[in-house]
N, C-alpha and C positions, 0 to 999 in steps of 0.2 A: 667471532661474532661480537658486535659492540654491546655496550652496556644497555640493558633494558630499563626504560623509565616507566615504572608502574604508577603513573599519575592518572588523574581522572580522564585525561584526554589521550593517554597512551597506555594501553593495557594488553595483557595476554590472558586468554581464557581457553582452556582445552577441555574437551569432554568427548565421550564416545556415544554416538547416537546411531541406532540402527546398523551397528557394525562399522560406522564411518567415524574416524577421528576428526573432530571439529575444532578448529582453532579460530578464535576471534582475536585478531592481533593487529599491531601497528603495521603500517604499509612498508616499513623498511626505511633506512636512512636516506636513500636517494629520492624516493617518492615523497617522503616527509619533508625533505629539504626543498623540494619543488613547490611546496605549499606555503602560503602565508602562515598557516597554523604553527610552523616552526618558530615563528617570531611572536607568538601569542603572549609571551611573558615580557615583551619589550616594555620598559618603563614608559608610562604615559606622561607627556608634558602637560602640566596643569596651568590654567589661567587663574592665578590667585585672586584677581579682582572679581571675577564672575563665579569662581568656585566650580568651573567646568573644565573638561579636557579641551586642549587646543585643537585636537583633531582626533578622528576615530583611528584606532590602532590599525584597522583593516582598510581605511579610506584610500591610502595611496595605492595599495595593492589592487583594489577594485578599479579605480579610475585609470590605472595604467595597464589593465588587462593581465595582471599577474595571476598565477594559479591560486585560487581561493577555495573552490568547492570541489566536491567529488567528481563532478562532470568535467573538470579541467584536467583530470589525470588521464594520461594515455599509456599505452603499453611501454613506450620508451622510458617512462618515469619509474617503472616498476623493476626492481632488481630481479634478475634471473628470468624475466619474461622474454619471449621473442620480441624483436623490435618492430616487426610489421604489424600495424594495427588494422584489423578489418572492421567493417561497419555494417549495421543491420537496420532495416526498417520493417514496419509491420503494415500489411494491407488490412484494411478494416471496412466493414459494411457501412454504408451511409443511410440505409433504410432498415427498419425493424418490423415491417408489416408484411413481408413477403419472403418466400423461401430463397435462401442463397443457393446458387447453382455452381458458379465457377468464377475464376478471375482471368483476365486477358491482359498480357503484357506486350502485345504487339505494338503498342504505342511507343515502346522503348527502342524498337528496331533491333538490329543485330548487335550493335556496339554497346548498348547499355543493358543487355540482359544480365541478371544476377549470376554470380558464381555458384550460388546454392539457393534453392528454394525449399523451405520447410513447411509441410502441411500436416494436417491431423494424421494422415496415413504414415508419415515418418515417425510421429510420436507413438503410434500404435506399434510399429515395427521395433522401435527402440525401447518399448516398455516404459515410456516417460509419462508419468501421471502427475498433474499439478496437485498441490496441497488441497485437502478436502474443503477447506474454508472457501475456496474460489469456485466450487461447484464443477460441473462437467463442461466440456466443450470450450476449453481455453483457446483452441483453434477450432473453428466451426466446421463440421462436416457438410458436404454438399447435400442439399435436400432439406436442411433444417432451417427454421426461421430464427434469425438472430434474437438473442435474449434482450439485447439493448443496442442502442445506437453506438457505432464504433466497435462492434464485436470483431475480434481478430479472426482472420481466415488463413493467413499465411505470413511467413517471415522471409524476407529477401536479404541475402548476405552478399556483400561485396568485399573484395580483397584490396581494393584501392579506393582512396577517398574521392578522387575526381569523378570517376564513373558513378559512385554512390551518390554524390551531390547532384550531378546532372539528372540521374534517374529519379531521385526523390522530387526534384523540382518538376519534372515532366509528369509524374504520377499525381501530384497534389491537386485536389479539387476536380479530378477527372472522373465523372460518374460512370463512364463506359468501362472502367477497369474492372468493376465488380458486376457480374451478371446475376440476374434474379429470375426466379420462376414465378409460380402462381402467387397471387396476393392472398395472404392468409389472415391478415389482421395481426395486431400485437399478441404476443404470447400471454396467456393467463397462467400464472404460476404462483406458488407460495412466495411470501415475502422473503427477501434475502436474509433478513434477521428480525426476530420478534422476541421481545422480552419486556418485563415490567420492573420498575423500581418502587419500593415501598419503604417509607420511614415513619416510625412512631417514636417521638422523643421520649425522654425520661420524665419523671414527675417534676423535676426542676431543670433549668438549663445546665446544671452542673452534673446531673446524673447521666449514666450511660443510656443510650437509646434502648427503648423496649424492644424494638425490632428495626433493623435497617438493612437494605440490600448491600450497603457497603460493609457493614459489620458481619452480617449473616450470609445472605446469598441473594443474587438477582433471581427473578422468577421467569422460567421459560415455559412455553405451552407444553402440555403433555402430548398433543398431537395437533395436526392441522386438518380441518374439514371444510371443503369447498374454499380453500385458500384463506380461511379464517382460523385464528388460534382457538384452541380449546384449553382453558386454563385449569390447573389442578383444583380440586375441592379444598375449601378452607377448613382447617382444623387447628385449634389453638395450641395443642401440645403434640403435634405430630412432626412430619418431615418439615424441613426449613421452608420449602416452597409452599407447602400447605399452611404453615404458620403465616407466611407473607400474605397469602390470599385471605386468610382469616382477618388479618388486620386491614387489608384493603377493603374487605366487606364491611368492617366496622366503620371505616371512614366514609364509605359510600352511604351507609345508613344514616350517619349523622348529617351528611349533606342533603340527603333526600328528605329527611324528617327533622329539620332543625328545631331547637327549642325556641321559646319566645324571646330569649335574650340573644339569639344568634342571627346575624345577617349573612345571608349567602348571596354572593355575587357570581354571576355566570356570564361568560363571554365566549364567543367563537373567534379564533384567530386563524389566519391563513398566511403561509409563507411561500415564497418562490423557491425554485431549485437554486442552490448556491454552489458556486465553484470555489475551491480553495485558490489562493493566490500565492503559491510558492514562488519565491524570487528565482529559484533554479528548478527547472522542470526535471521530471524523473529521469534517471539514467542507471545503467549498470555497465561495467566493463569486466568481462570474464574470460578466463583462459583455462582450458582443459589440457593438462599435460598427460598424455596417454602413457608416456614412458615411465613416469613415476606414479601413475594413477592418482593424480592430484588435481583438484579443482580450486581455482582461485577466483574470488569475487571482490571487486572494489565497488562499494555501493553506499549511497547516502541513506541512512536508516535511523529511525528512532528506536528500533528494537533489534539490535544485532543478534541477540540470542535466538529470537524468533526466526530470523532469516536463516541462521545456521541450522536450527532444528528442522525447519521445513525443507530446506535444500538437501539436508542429509537423508531425509525420508525419500525424497525424489530420486536421488542418485543410488540409494541402496537397492531400489527395485528395478532400475533400468538396465539396459544391456551394455552400458558403458561402465567398465570397472572403475570405481573410485574408492580409494582407501583413506585419503586425507582431503579435508575441505578447509580452505582458508578463507575466512570472511574478514575483509578489511573495511571496517566502517570509517566513514570520512565526513568531514565538515559539510553542513547543509543549512539552508534556511527554508523551512517547509511548512510551518504553521499547522502541523498535524497531518499533512498529506503524505508523510513517509511512514505511516503506521499501517500495516496490513496492505501496503501497495504491492502490486504483482510484478513490477518491472524486474526485480532480481531474478525471478523464476523464468521469465521470458529470456533474460540475459543468459541464464544457465542453459536453456535450450539452444540458444544461438551458438554457444561455444562448443556444444557437443557435435555440431554439424559444420564446423568451420575449418576442417582439415588441420587441426592443431594450432590455429592462429587465435590470438586474443580478439574478441569481438566487442565493440562498443555499441550499445543500444541507448539512444538518447532522444527523448521527446524534444521537438521544437515547441514554441508557444502554442501553436494551433493544436498540435497533438496532445499537449497537456490539458487544454480545455476540453478536448474531445474525449479523453480517456481517463483522466486522473480521478481520484476519490472525490465524491461529491456529497453534498448534503441535500437529500431529496426534499421535495415540497411537503409541507405538513398542513393538515387541517386539525386544529387543536380546540377541543371543547374544554374550557378552563373554568373551574369553580373554586372559590375560596370562601371560607367561613370566618366571620369576624365577631368577636364578643362585643355586643353593643353597650354593655354596661360601663359606666365610668370606672376608672381604676379604683376609686375609693369604695365602690360597691362590690368588688371582687374578693375582698378579704374574708 
């Protein structure tokens, strides 16, 4: 075994979660050598006159199509992996106001049928449950209304790239592939996430905060009623969430009943729904080695430990025996879109049903806009209080 470089970009971390040994590790010399990242410490040529680099370190690699990102890595780049790379795509609903019934692959004919189809029935038989953060129905059962546009209903796996590519092109934008039942209207459900942040500064800018959600705790509702949050009662010297609500109540009182020296400005703002603009769409490349009961994941992620922890919990409960989980985090450009994204776990499912072959699941640009993390639209009622007195009168 070669020397292990424990730098910021190349590290090894091992732990045991849910009875599974989890390793967050470099990808190995062969895969690492295939990446531009191996050359990240190449000295930069500087333009002394302008005080700038003459060119980007990764510029040549990018414009010449070299391997730069995690999505560029294939099974052939990974040491000890099988050389044949399988590929997967996900069928998704285009509507979210009527019940999903089934999917129809007759458009593909006999030659382009997938080698394996994975549905929610397979997940149930295999005991595969996605991390609780993502809720239920990561593959939607027939008869249910999709929770959102682009809700996944099935995974198609191909063992050769040419058939995969032709099949994906044939299925794209074809509304007849997904069959729907009765119109139900969009689901009414609790929000995906609800919390409050409260901050009260110290007496001077140099003092610790009296209370802040960063220092103390964010505030979560005690329950939901008719899809609306019920917040804890405010108490100045009780639990942290109750302390936060106490301070929130004090702030609201000051805004509702300002003194004569206070000017309160109130405005309403509205935003559109916003998509992230990751330069490289989401992907995962995974291999389940049944002989050694090992699972390997190559993934771009901002939180390798989180991926390892959640994946370990998934495989610890499923019917596929896994003793070791190897998470190989890799270079990415993501602007926040690789935090809590669900592609690693769909990739994990793919490889469990791929007959021992590594499976690559990678969004194209359309799929990325359709399914990646989004910032939903906001209606914001904003109030700010300003002390109207001149600075000389505040002493």
